C-alpha positions in Angstrom: 9.2 -5.8 -9.9 10.3 -3.1 -7.5 7.7 -2.1 -4.9 6.8 1.6 -5.2 5.1 2.1 -1.8 5.7 0.2 1.4 3.4 -0.5 4.4 5.5 -2.4 6.9 4.3 -5.0 9.4 5.8 -7.3 12.0 4.9 -11.0 12.0 4.5 -11.4 15.7 4.3 -15.2 15.6 6.7 -15.8 12.8 5.9 -17.5 9.4 6.6 -21.2 9.2 4.8 -22.2 6.0 6.8 -23.8 3.3 6.1 -22.8 -0.3 4.4 -26.1 -0.9 2.1 -25.6 2.1 1.4 -22.0 1.1 0.5 -23.0 -2.5 -2.2 -25.4 -1.2 -3.7 -22.6 1.0 -3.6 -20.0 -1.8 -5.1 -22.3 -4.3 -8.2 -22.5 -2.2 -8.6 -18.7 -2.6 -7.3 -18.3 -6.2 -8.8 -15.5 -8.1 -12.0 -16.0 -10.1 -13.5 -13.3 -12.3 -16.7 -11.5 -11.3 -20.0 -13.2 -12.2 -22.7 -11.3 -13.8 -24.1 -9.9 -10.6 -21.0 -9.7 -8.5 -19.9 -6.2 -7.6 -16.4 -7.4 -6.9 -14.2 -10.4 -6.3 -10.7 -10.9 -5.1 -8.2 -13.7 -4.9 -4.6 -14.8 -5.5 -2.9 -14.8 -8.9 0.5 -15.8 -10.2 3.1 -13.9 -8.1 5.2 -13.1 -11.2 3.2 -11.6 -14.0 3.2 -13.8 -17.1 4.8 -16.7 -15.2 3.3 -20.2 -15.1 0.9 -21.2 -12.4 2.7 -20.6 -9.0 0.8 -18.3 -6.8 3.9 -17.6 -4.7 7.4 -16.9 -5.7 10.2 -18.0 -3.4 13.8 -16.8 -3.6 16.6 -16.7 -1.0 14.2 -17.3 1.9 11.7 -14.6 0.9 8.2 -15.0 -0.5 6.2 -12.9 -3.0 2.4 -13.0 -3.3 0.0 -11.0 -5.5 -3.6 -10.4 -4.9 -6.1 -9.3 -7.6 -9.3 -7.3 -6.9 -11.8 -7.1 -9.7 -14.5 -4.5 -9.4 -17.5 -3.6 -11.5 -17.5 0.0 -12.6 -21.1 1.4 -12.1 -21.1 5.2 -11.9 -23.4 6.6 -9.3 -24.7 9.1 -11.9 -26.0 6.2 -14.0 -27.8 4.6 -11.1 -29.2 7.9 -10.0 -30.5 8.6 -13.5 -32.3 5.3 -13.7 -33.6 5.7 -10.2 -35.0 9.2 -11.0 -36.8 7.8 -14.0 -38.3 4.9 -12.0 -39.4 7.2 -9.1 -41.1 9.6 -11.5 -42.8 6.7 -13.3 -44.3 5.4 -10.0 -45.3 8.8 -8.7 -47.1 9.6 -12.0 -48.7 6.2 -12.5 -49.8 5.7 -8.8 -50.2 9.3 -7.9 -48.2 9.1 -4.7 -44.8 10.0 -3.3 -42.0 7.4 -3.2 -40.5 7.2 0.3 -36.9 6.9 1.4 -37.1 3.2 2.2 -38.7 2.4 -1.2 -36.1 4.5 -3.0 -33.3 2.5 -1.3 -35.0 -0.8 -2.4 -35.4 0.5 -5.9 -31.7 1.6 -6.0 -30.6 -1.9 -5.0 -32.8 -3.5 -7.7 -31.5 -1.1 -10.4 -27.9 -1.8 -9.3 -28.5 -5.5 -9.5 -30.0 -5.1 -13.0 -27.1 -2.9 -14.3 -24.2 -5.0 -12.9 -24.1 -7.5 -15.8 -23.6 -4.7 -18.2 -20.9 -2.9 -16.2 -17.2 -2.7 -17.2 -14.7 -4.2 -14.8 -11.3 -2.9 -13.5 -8.6 -4.7 -11.6 -6.2 -3.7 -8.9 -3.2 -5.7 -7.8 -1.5 -5.6 -4.4 1.8 -7.5 -3.8 2.9 -8.8 -0.5 6.6 -9.5 0.4 7.1 -11.9 3.3 10.6 -12.1 4.9 10.3 -14.9 7.4 13.9 -14.7 8.6 13.2 -11.1 9.8 9.6 -11.4 10.7 8.6 -8.8 8.2 5.6 -8.5 6.0 5.5 -5.6 3.5 2.7 -4.6 1.1 3.2 -2.6 -2.1 0.5 -0.1 -1.5 0.1 3.5 -0.3 -3.1 2.9 1.6 -3.0 1.3 5.0 -6.7 0.4 4.7 -6.2 -1.5 1.5 -3.1 -3.2 2.9 -5.1 -4.4 5.9 -7.7 -5.8 3.5 -5.2 -7.9 1.6 -3.5 -9.1 4.8 -7.0 -10.1 6.1 -7.5 -12.0 2.9 -4.3 -13.9 3.4 -5.1 -14.4 7.1 -8.4 -16.0 6.1 -6.7 -18.4 3.8 -4.0 -19.4 6.4 -6.4 -19.4 9.4 -4.1 -17.2 11.4 -1.5 -14.5 10.7 -0.7 -12.3 13.7 0.7 -9.0 12.4 1.1 -5.5 13.7 2.1 -2.3 11.8 5.7 -1.4 12.4 5.9 0.9 15.4 8.7 3.1 16.6 9.4 4.9 19.9 9.1 8.5 18.7 6.7 10.5 16.6 7.8 10.4 13.0 6.5 14.0 12.4 8.3 15.3 15.4 11.5 13.5 14.4 11.5 14.7 10.8 10.8 18.2 12.0 13.8 18.0 14.3 16.0 16.8 11.5 15.3 19.9 9.5 15.4 22.3 12.4 18.8 21.0 13.5 20.1 20.3 10.0 21.1 17.0 11.3 19.9 13.9 9.4 20.4 10.4 10.7 23.0 8.2 9.1 22.0 6.9 5.7 19.5 9.6 4.9 20.0 12.9 3.1 17.2 15.3 2.3 15.8 15.8 -1.2 14.1 19.1 -2.1 10.5 18.2 -1.2 8.4 18.0 1.9 4.9 18.6 3.3 4.2 20.5 6.6 1.0 20.6 8.6 -0.3 22.7 11.4 -1.1 20.6 14.5 -4.7 21.9 14.6 -7.3 19.6 13.0 -8.3 22.3 10.4 -4.8 23.8 10.3 -2.9 24.7 7.1 -0.9 22.5 4.8 2.3 23.7 3.2 3.7 21.6 0.2 7.3 22.3 -0.7 9.0 21.2 -4.0 12.3 22.0 -5.5 13.4 24.2 -2.6 16.2 24.0 0.0 14.5 22.5 3.1 16.8 24.2 5.6 16.1 27.8 4.3 15.2 30.3 7.0 11.8 30.8 5.3 10.8 27.1 5.7 12.3 26.8 9.1 10.2 29.7 10.3 7.1 27.5 9.6 8.5 24.8 11.9 9.3 27.3 14.6 5.7 28.5 14.4 4.5 25.1 15.3 4.0 23.3 12.0 5.4 19.7 11.7 6.7 17.7 8.8 4.2 15.1 7.6 6.1 14.0 4.5 9.8 14.2 3.7 11.6 13.2 0.5 15.0 11.6 1.2 17.8 9.8 -0.5 18.9 6.6 1.2 22.6 5.7 0.9 22.6 6.8 -2.8 20.6 3.7 -3.6 17.0 4.7 -3.3 15.0 7.9 -3.2 11.7 7.8 -1.3 9.2 9.9 0.7 8.8 9.2 4.4 5.3 9.7 5.7 4.1 10.5 9.2 2.4 7.1 9.4 5.8 5.4 8.8 4.9 4.3 5.3 7.4 4.8 2.5 6.1 6.0 -0.8 7.3 7.0 -4.3 10.3 4.6 -4.0 12.7 4.9 -6.9 16.1 3.2 -7.4 19.1 5.4 -8.2 21.4 4.9 -11.2 23.8 2.9 -8.9 21.1 0.4 -8.1 19.8 0.4 -11.7 23.3 -0.5 -12.9 23.5 -3.4 -10.5 20.1 -4.6 -11.7 21.2 -4.4 -15.3 24.4 -6.3 -14.6 22.6 -9.3 -13.0 19.7 -9.4 -15.4 19.1 -12.6 -17.3 17.9 -13.1 -20.8 14.2 -14.0 -20.2 11.7 -11.8 -18.4 11.1 -14.3 -15.5 14.8 -14.5 -14.7 15.1 -10.7 -14.7 12.1 -10.4 -12.4 13.6 -13.0 -10.0 17.0 -11.2 -10.0 15.3 -7.9 -9.2 13.2 -9.5 -6.5 16.3 -10.8 -4.8 18.0 -7.4 -5.1 15.0 -5.6 -3.8 14.8 -7.8 -0.7 18.5 -7.2 0.0 17.9 -3.4 -0.1 14.7 -3.4 2.0 16.1 -5.1 5.1 18.9 -2.5 5.8 16.6 0.3 4.7 14.0 -0.8 7.4 16.8 -1.2 9.9 18.1 2.3 9.2 14.5 3.6 9.4 13.9 2.0 12.8 17.2 3.3 14.2 16.6 6.8 12.8 13.3 7.1 14.7 14.7 5.9 18.1 14.2 2.2 17.9 11.2 -0.1 17.5 8.4 -0.1 20.0 7.6 -3.8 20.6 5.3 -3.2 23.5 2.1 -3.5 21.5 0.1 -6.8 21.4 -0.8 -8.9 18.4 -3.6 -8.3 16.0 
């Protein structure tokens, strides 16, 4: 149930849908498997895996949604092999060269022919909506894929003004300063992993693991102009995670303390346990995001809506 990667967004116009209203909207975009010639299809599925039919899960004022993307797996090498055979056949039979435009058309025809025989794979992205705090959070490490699923939700609702969470300072500059000054903000303590990058476009990258981050050797790289692009931290002895320069949170894991709380409130059946973990997760994420904003100098609310 726990999200492993967070992309954080502000709901700039709030979120006023009830669960009943939301269900009606989501049903119109419920997931349907790929047809024979569909390269991909996406839609909404049950928010809790293995649960009944609800496409949204509501608990303590927060909503959970789950999107499914099904894609046909058609290796480019297979298409190329078929294309090469077809081109050679035409050139030999008609004694002429096959041009670029014709090759493109042949490639499309071959792809269309092979799609019905292709295997499929599915990818799921979960969305957490916290209306009381005007927060929308996706469980994904890719900002582009998160934007896609938010766009999918926006299409179903008609409107969903959101902007990525923005802060007043540069995350890279701030994380670098924390290490240089050995002074971490309240709630965060460093783990023994980080990534540093040179400011130049083609500059070097230094990945550090299982090392003391405030050692003279590593600080020398920061003094030379490198900046921290990723930083592993412990948050209040409850979560460990990696802060990224784009303000995403990745590789989130709960500590033994939080695991014990989860075990103590777990119910007997799977759905009850998932619901309990969902509520616990929401209670942790709000103060985590508050600490994150404060640590980076406050939120920048000057940007317009999307």
